[in-house]
C-alpha positions as CSV (number, residue, x, y, z in Angstrom):
1,M,-26.3,-0.4,1.0
2,P,-24.4,2.0,3.3
3,K,-22.1,4.5,1.6
4,V,-18.4,4.2,2.2
5,K,-16.6,7.6,2.8
6,T,-13.6,7.9,0.4
7,K,-11.1,10.8,-0.4
8,L,-9.2,11.5,-3.5
9,V,-5.8,11.8,-2.6
10,S,-2.9,13.5,-4.8
11,W,0.5,12.0,-5.5
12,D,2.1,14.0,-3.3
13,E,0.0,12.5,-0.5
14,I,0.9,9.2,-1.3
15,V,4.8,9.8,-1.7
16,S,4.6,11.5,1.7
17,W,2.8,8.6,3.2
18,A,4.9,6.0,1.8
19,R,8.2,8.3,3.0
20,D,6.9,8.6,6.6
21,L,6.0,4.9,7.0
22,S,9.5,4.0,5.5
23,R,11.1,6.4,8.1
24,K,9.1,4.8,10.8
25,I,10.2,1.1,9.9
26,E,13.9,2.3,9.7
27,E,13.9,3.9,13.2
28,S,12.3,0.8,14.4
29,N,15.5,-1.1,13.2
30,Y,13.3,-3.7,11.5
31,R,15.2,-4.7,8.2
32,P,12.0,-6.4,6.2
33,D,13.2,-8.7,3.0
34,V,10.1,-8.2,1.5
35,V,7.2,-5.8,0.9
36,V,3.7,-7.3,0.0
37,A,1.5,-5.0,-1.8
38,I,-2.5,-5.5,-2.0
39,A,-3.2,-4.9,-5.8
40,R,-4.6,-2.6,-7.3
41,G,-4.6,0.4,-5.2
42,G,-1.6,-0.8,-3.1
43,F,1.0,-1.6,-5.6
44,V,2.5,1.9,-6.0
45,P,2.6,2.9,-2.1
46,A,4.3,-0.6,-1.7
47,R,6.7,0.2,-4.8
48,L,7.7,3.6,-3.2
49,V,8.2,1.9,0.0
50,C,10.7,-0.6,-1.5
51,D,12.4,2.4,-3.3
52,F,12.9,4.4,0.0
53,L,14.0,1.0,2.0
54,M,16.0,-0.2,-0.9
55,I,14.2,-3.6,-1.0
56,E,14.4,-5.6,-4.1
57,N,11.7,-8.0,-3.5
58,L,7.9,-6.9,-4.0
59,I,5.2,-9.2,-3.9
60,S,1.9,-8.5,-5.0
61,I,-1.5,-10.2,-4.0
62,Q,-4.9,-9.6,-5.3
63,S,-8.3,-9.1,-3.8
64,Q,-11.4,-9.3,-5.8
65,H,-15.0,-7.9,-4.9
66,W,-17.8,-9.3,-6.5
67,T,-20.8,-7.4,-7.0
68,E,-23.4,-10.1,-7.0
69,A,-21.8,-11.3,-3.3
70,A,-22.8,-7.7,-2.0
71,K,-26.3,-8.1,-3.0
72,V,-26.6,-11.3,-0.6
């Protein structure tokens, strides 16, 4: 199985990226009613975006990876 490049990111980077994304959304004049988080790793950044944009509705969906399926 090929190796996937990963990077360990800091809390400050996550906050910065969420803030930058929120600014871009604001500058576009788009006003979302809801933010959808991809659980597990995407929940915190999505929550930050909600906080920055003052959006009350946050929905989370889960994605699962089955180890056995990767072997096929």
